[in-house]
C-alpha positions in Angstrom: 0.0 0.0 0.0 1.2 3.5 -0.8 2.5 5.6 2.2 -0.1 8.4 1.7 -2.8 5.7 1.9 -1.2 4.3 5.0 -1.2 7.7 6.5 -4.9 8.2 5.7 -5.9 5.0 7.4 -3.8 5.7 10.5 -5.0 9.3 10.7 -8.7 8.1 10.5 -8.0 5.6 13.3 -6.2 8.3 15.3 -9.2 10.8 15.0 -11.7 8.1 15.9 -9.8 7.0 19.0 -9.0 10.5 20.1 -12.7 11.5 19.8 -13.7 8.4 21.7 -11.2 8.8 24.5 -11.6 12.6 24.8 -15.4 12.5 25.1 -17.7 10.6 27.2 -19.1 7.2 26.2 -22.8 7.1 26.2 -24.5 4.6 28.4 -26.4 1.7 26.8 -30.1 2.2 26.5 -31.6 -1.3 26.9 -35.0 0.0 25.6 -33.6 0.7 22.1 -32.6 -1.9 19.5 -29.0 -2.6 19.1 -27.1 -1.3 16.1 -25.1 -4.5 16.1 -21.6 -5.2 17.2 -19.2 -2.3 17.3 -15.6 -3.0 18.2 -13.9 -0.7 20.6 -10.4 -1.2 22.0 -9.8 -0.9 25.7 -9.5 2.8 26.6 -5.8 2.4 27.6 -5.0 0.8 24.2 -6.8 3.6 22.4 -4.8 6.2 24.3 -1.6 4.3 23.4 -2.5 4.4 19.7 -3.1 8.1 19.8 0.2 8.7 21.6 2.1 6.4 19.3 0.7 8.1 16.2 1.7 11.5 17.5 5.1 10.3 18.5 5.6 8.7 15.1 4.7 11.9 13.4 7.0 13.9 15.6 9.8 11.5 14.8 9.2 11.5 11.0 9.0 15.4 10.9 11.8 16.1 13.4 14.3 17.6 10.9 14.9 21.3 11.5 14.2 22.1 7.9 10.7 20.5 8.2 9.5 23.0 10.8 6.7 24.2 8.5 5.7 20.6 7.7 5.4 19.9 11.5 3.0 22.9 11.7 1.0 21.5 8.8 0.7 18.2 10.6 -0.3 19.7 14.0 -2.7 22.3 12.7 -4.3 20.7 9.6 -4.2 16.9 10.3 -4.0 16.6 14.1 -6.2 19.5 15.2 -8.4 19.6 12.1 -8.2 23.3 11.3 -9.8 24.2 8.0 -7.5 24.2 4.9 -7.4 28.0 4.2 -7.0 28.9 7.9 -4.2 26.4 8.4 -2.3 27.7 5.3 -2.5 31.2 6.7 -1.4 30.1 10.2 1.6 28.2 8.7 2.4 31.2 6.6 2.8 29.7 3.1 1.0 29.9 -0.2 -1.6 27.3 -1.1 0.8 25.6 -3.6 3.5 25.2 -0.9 0.9 24.0 1.6 -0.3 21.3 -0.8 3.3 20.2 -1.5 3.9 20.0 2.3 0.7 18.0 2.8 2.1 15.4 0.4 5.5 15.4 2.2 3.8 14.9 5.6 1.7 12.1 4.3 4.6 10.2 2.8 7.0 10.7 5.8 4.4 9.9 8.5 2.9 7.0 6.6 6.4 5.5 6.2 7.0 5.9 9.9 3.6 4.4 10.8 4.6 1.2 8.9 8.0 1.2 10.5 6.7 1.4 14.1 3.8 -1.0 13.5 0.8 1.3 13.6 -0.4 0.0 10.3 -2.6 -1.9 9.9 -4.4 -0.8 13.1 -6.0 -4.2 13.6 -2.6 -5.8 13.8 -1.5 -3.1 16.2 -4.3 -3.9 18.6 -3.9 -7.7 18.2 -0.2 -7.5 19.0 -0.9 -5.5 22.2 -3.7 -7.8 23.5 -2.2 -11.1 22.6 
């Protein structure tokens, strides 16, 4: 799988787990029909994945020349700031911002594969086995 696709999968898992661990989990209403089985990792494992993803991104983007790319990751991908606002906050043109997005996806995707965050199912199986 291509590294930018790996990044997209890991980022989606990161966002789901961060939302699940940051918010409250609704209680089960036994009066309503079930929506079916919904897999959820243990809260401690979810927090580990979130931390490991952020650590992998920091490691992949640690080069001093990539300071702007680190900002792209933290603002646009991690915090979810809207595209135009993030480009303004980073302080670059849209063309440079697009180029840096591609660089971030490649570098962080490669690091996610290296540290075992991809595929997420294998990450959670390895931790619980």
